[in-house]
N, C-alpha and C positions, 0 to 999 in steps of 0.2 A: 578584470577577473583573471587571476593567474592560475587557477586550478584547471588541470586537464580534465575535461568532462568524460565521465565513464557511465555506461549503462548501470542503472541502479540495481544492486543486489545487496544481500545482507552484508557481504564483505565490503563493498564500496560504500555502504551507508556509514561505516565507521570513519572512512576517509572524509566523507562529506561532513560528518559531525565535527571532526577536527577543524575543518575549514570554516564551518558556520559558527562554531563556538571556540574561536581561537583562545588558547590558554587554559582550556578546560580538558581534563582527562575523562574519558569514558571507559567504564568497566564493561567488558564484553563477556557475555555468556557465563555469568557468575550468579549464584543464588543471592536473593535479596535478604539481608539480615532481618531477623524478626518476622519473617513471613513463613507461613506453613506450606508454601508452594515449592515443590521440588523442581518444577520447570524454571529455567533461568531466562531472564529477559535478554534480548539481543544486545542492547546497550542501555547503560544507566549512568547518571552523574549524580553523586550525592550532594554536591554543593547546589546544583540547580534543582534538585529533587524531581528529575524527569527520567522517564523510561521510554525508550524508543524501540518499537517492534517493527520489523519488516515482515509483512504478511504475504507469504507465498500462496500458491494456488490451494494448498490444503486448508487454508483459512477460509476458503469459499466452497470447497467440495466435500469436506468431512465434518459432519455435525458434531462429533466428539471434540474436534479441535476448536470449533467455534464456541461451543459451550465452555470449554476450558479457558478460552480467551476472556469470556465474560467474567468468569470467576477470578482470573488473574487481575483483570482491570479493576474489579471491585476491591480486591484485597490490596493491591498497590495504591489505589486511591485512598483507602482508609489509612494506609501507612504514610500518607502525605505526598505521594508522588503524582505528578501529572503524567498520564500515559498518552503517548503519541503513536498511532498506528499508521504505517505507510503501506498501502496495497501494492502488489507486484505490477499492476498496470499503471502506476503513477511514477513519473520520472522527476528528478530534481530540476526545478526551474525557479526563476525569481518569484513567480506567483505561489508556488508550493512552499518555498522558504518563508514567505510572508504568511501564508495560511497556517502552516504548522508551527513555525518557530517565532512568528511575529518579528521578523528581522527583514530589513530592506537591503538585499544584496542583489546587485545587478549581475546576472550571468547570461552568457549566450548558451541557449539550450541546443544540443545536437541530437537528442533522442526524443522521438515523439511519445506522447502519453498514449496509453491504450494497449490494445492487444496486438502489438506489432511484432513481437518475437515469434518466430515460427513454432516454438515449443510451448508457447503460453497456453494455459488452460483457458478455454473460451467460456462465456456465460452459459452455454448449453450444458456444460459439465458441472455447474453449481448445484448444490443441494438446495432445498427450500430455505434453510437458514442462510445459506450463502447468497441466494437471490435477494433476501431481505437486507443483508449486509451490503451487497452491491448497490442496491437502491439508496441506502443511507449514505454510502460513499459518494454517489453521484451528487447528492445534496451537499455533503461536506466539502467536496472538491468542485463546487459549482464553477470556479474560475477556469477549470479545464474540462468541464462536463461535455462540451461539444467535441473536444478532441477525442475523448473516450468513445463517445457515440459514433463519431466518424470512423474510428478504427474498427468498430463493430460492423458498420456498413461496408467498409472496405473488405473485411473478412467474408461477409455474405457474398459480395460480388466475386471474390476469389473462389469461394467454394461452389457457387452457382456455375462458374466457368468450368469447374471440374465435374459438373453434373449432379451436385448435391443441392438439397433444398436449404432454406435459411435456418431451419431448426437444428442444423448441424452446428450453427454458430450461436444462436440465441433461443432460449426456451420461450414457449408461448406466453408465460406471465410477463416477460420483458419485451414482447414484440412492440408495445407502444413506443419504445425508444426509437425505433427506426422510421416512424411515421413523420 
């Protein structure tokens, strides 16, 4: 693996896509032709007919954003695109590349999956739609589910050490995750 690993952000996602799909150019932040959507996907490739979205915390905390995502996914799918969404608590790893892009690329992962960044929105901040999305993501990313859950458990320990209860990290509907 010759790529220098970086923490996954919307910006570094473009670099990763160039590495994963050598020889393909990705269009960044441009309106999709023939769509009635004014929002622009993070990345798309016309030859591969894929759209890749990096979903930051607003895609879990704001109902309007989540509902807009559903509409965008439906529209793009009808236009023949495969839509791939990558949550902010997922990092690029060999398993994720296989899960999302069906490519076998062996890389050494330097960044843990989950809520490791000090500024990451925690599940306690998710709206009801975001909680549902998070539960579906845990199923979708089953190969790293335990890593994500471990990061939640670590945050609970960290916050309890500061005198807070676990509900500062995880809402009641998701408490089953830490059992």
